[in-house]
Steps between C-alpha positions, in 0.01 A plus 500: 500500500221479749656778709526727198139439404390558857690830519361611161144428611548678838646810328224512237701408191315186396204286601397156377224535251154415633658444843176545694348213299788259551745652253610411153843335479756690302285810465580819685341849516702810559431692817531884530884489526531229243311716243732790565811280472368341178426846348846632593667192341288539184585873471873439552504222240301714253737796539808277465371313193304754297647843556731460197462647154499162331227340717121542505269361769218266401232339718378204301254225589642178644245291306602502136466287192745204512678629186617804693671279756659285219630811327648642820700181566 
């Protein structure tokens, strides 16, 4: 795993969040290539999942009333 992280950092895909201040464990920021990769993945997923006549896209808040989570299962 360390070699993959090292390669990803060298190539500009990810960097440890707040790295110049000692870093924050488990938190990563996307570098220039990481942002492009993430956007490509999001666009591919969006096209595959929502470009159908029976599906509509929605961008909802993650923070919701607890009853919403109960109703959704």
